N, C-alpha and C positions, 0 to 999 in steps of 0.2 A: 504494500499500499504506499501511498504518498506520505512522506514525512517532511514537515517544514521546520523541524527543530534543530537540525544540524546547521551550524553557523560556519561559513567560510570567510575568513578575512583575506580579501584579495587586493588590498590597498588601503591607504590611510582613510579614505572616505567611502570605501566600497565594502558592504557586508551583505552577503546573500544568505538568508535563512531558507535554505533549499536543500532537499535531498532528492535525487533523481528517482523516478519510478523504477521499481525493481521487481522482477519476477511476477508480472501480472498475468493471471490466468482467467480464462472465461470472459475476456473483455469484449462486450458487445459494442455496437456502434453508438448506442446511447451512453453507455458507460465511458466510451472514449471521449465524448464531449465533456462529460463531467470531469474526468481526469485531466484533460488538456486545459480546461478552463481554470482548474485549480493551479496547474502548472503555470499557465499564463499569468495569473495574478501574482504568483510567488516571485517570478522573475521580473515582471513589469513593475511591481510595487517596489522591489529593491532598487531598480533604476530610478524610479521617481524619488526615492529617498536621496539618492546621489545628486539628482538635479535640483533638489530643494523644492519640489512641486507639491509635496504632501501638505494638505491644508488649504491650498489655493482653490479657488472656484472659477470655473469657466462657464460661459453661457453660450449655447448653440441653439439657434432657432427658438429662442424663448425658454429653453430648458437649461437649468443650471446643473453642472456636474462638478463634483469634487475630483481631486487628483486620483482617487481610487478608480474613477471611470475613464481615465485618460487613454486607456487601451480600447475603449468602446467607441465605435464610429458608425457612420451610416452609409447605406447604399441607396441610390435612386434607381428605381425600376421604371423605365419608360416604355410604354406599349403604344405603337402607332397602328391604327386601323387602316387597312388598305382601301376600304370602301368609302368611308367618310373623312378620312385623314385626321380624325380626332386622336389627340395624344393623351394618354392616361398615365399620370405620374403617381408613384407611391414611394414612401420613404420608410426604411426599416433600420433599426440599430443592430449592429453585429459586434462580435468580439474578435473575429478573425476573417481573413479572406480565404475561402476554401477554393483551391485550384485543382482542376482535373489535370493530371499529368500523363494520361495514357498516350496522347498524341503530341506531346511537346518534350523538348530536351533542355529547356531553360526556364528560369523564373519569369523573365521578361516575355517570352513567348506565351507562357501560361496566363500572365496578366492581360496580354493583348487578346487572347482567346476569351478571357473572362468578360471583356467589355465589347467584344464583337457582337453585333446584332444577330439575333436568332430568328429564323423564319418560322412562323406558326401557321400550320395548315393541316388539312385532313382531320385526323382524330385529335390533333393538338391545336385546334382552332381557338380563337379568342372570342369570348362573349362580350360584344361591344354594347355598352349601355345606351349609346345613341342609336345605333342601328337595330337594337333589340333582337339580335340574332348572332349566331356564330359566324365569324368572318376570318379571313386570312389577315395576318398582322405580323409585325416584327416587334421583338422585345429586346431591350438592352439594359444591362446593369452598368452603373458607374459608381465610383466612390464619391460621396458628396461631402462628408465631413472628415477631414484628415486628422487622425489621432496623433497624440504625442508618441505613443508606442504602437507600431504597426506589427501585427502578428499574421503571418501567412501559414496556412495549413496545406501542405502538399498531400493530396488525397491518395495515400499509399495503400489503403485497404478497400477491397471490394465490399460494397455494402450488402451483397447477398451471400457471398461465400466466406468473407473475412480474409481471403487470401491477400498476400502482400505484393505490391508492385515495387520491385527492387531496383528499377532502372536509375541511372544517374541523371539528375536534374541540376544543371549549373545555376548558381545564384551569385550575385555580385556583392562586394563589400559595401558599395554605395548604390543607392537606388533613388531615382526621381519618380515620385508618384504622380506628378502633374499630368502626364499623358493619359492617365486612367481616371481622372477626375471628371465630374460633371462640367466644370469649367476648365477645359483643357488648355486654354490660351493664357492662363495667369502666370504668376511667378513660379519658378521651380520649387518643388517640395522635396528637399534632399533628406534622405534617411541614411543612417549608418548602421550596419549590422552589429549587434552586440551579443547575440546568443543564438545557438543552434541546438535543437533537440533531435536526437537520433534514436530510432528504434532498431534494436538488434533482434532478429527473429524472422520467421517465415509467414506469420499470420498475426491477426489481432487477438487470437486466442491464447497467445503466449509470447514470451520474449522478455527483453530487458531494455530499459531506457537509460541513456546517459547524455550529457550535454557539453557544449563548449561555450564559455562565457568570457566576455571582455571586461577586464577590471578597469578602475578609474585611472590607472597609470598607463593604459593602452596595451597592456600585455594580455595574452589569451591563455586560458586554462581549460584543461579537460577535467570534467567533474563526473566521477563515476562512483556513486554511493559515497563512502567515506574517503575515497581516493581523489586527490587534487594534484594534477601535474601540469607544469608549464608546457605550452605548445606554441606553435607559430600560426599566423593568420592563414597561411597556405593550407595547413592541416584542417583548420576549421572550414575552409572553403571547398574541401574535397570530399565532404561527407555526403552520404545518401540521406539528406535531411528530411525530417518529418514536420517539424515546426521551425520557422524562421522568425526571429525577433529583430525589428529595426526600430531606431529611435531618431527623432529630429530635435 
């Protein structure tokens, strides 16, 4: 089970109360979201402590969030009816960006696929409120509210069988989120990688988790249960990552 009681001192201002997921068995898709959400807040909250953001309040679209919610952000879902051209927008809050990796080999390609419009037709038609019938349409997701901490989930587990997708997916140390935003023509939104969570195993029904984390002094460490070892950024960038954590 996940334990947040082990404390690692990785620099004068950096303290992570975090112990990697270890030997998890019978992990269903729902349990995965529970576990990764706990992991997300464990790592993200530690970074917020370093940045001095804990206790501050931010307001987005009339809603106020404390620093505990800085990793929460929103997607815009825009659906365009091909018959009447009406555009239906909806907004939802999320904790991570879930990326399908079956057809991509890099994080940027996965993000591009995530915001690419999807055609809705046939059995997958859209019920247009104006046309009062099922119609052909297109839908598109975009990131609307950029978080302080960006968490990307590379979907390595088949939702039906639980089997693992072990392919290599490249990810950068630095990422500009602007091309995937609702307003893609604004100022760049630069993020820096600070943690990588890796699953070791062949399915979601068993295995082991460990991570790579960047300390406040810029050094990278591999964290595996009670073991903490110094490593280089190249090692952190060569992993078959499951969760990626970026901060701006």
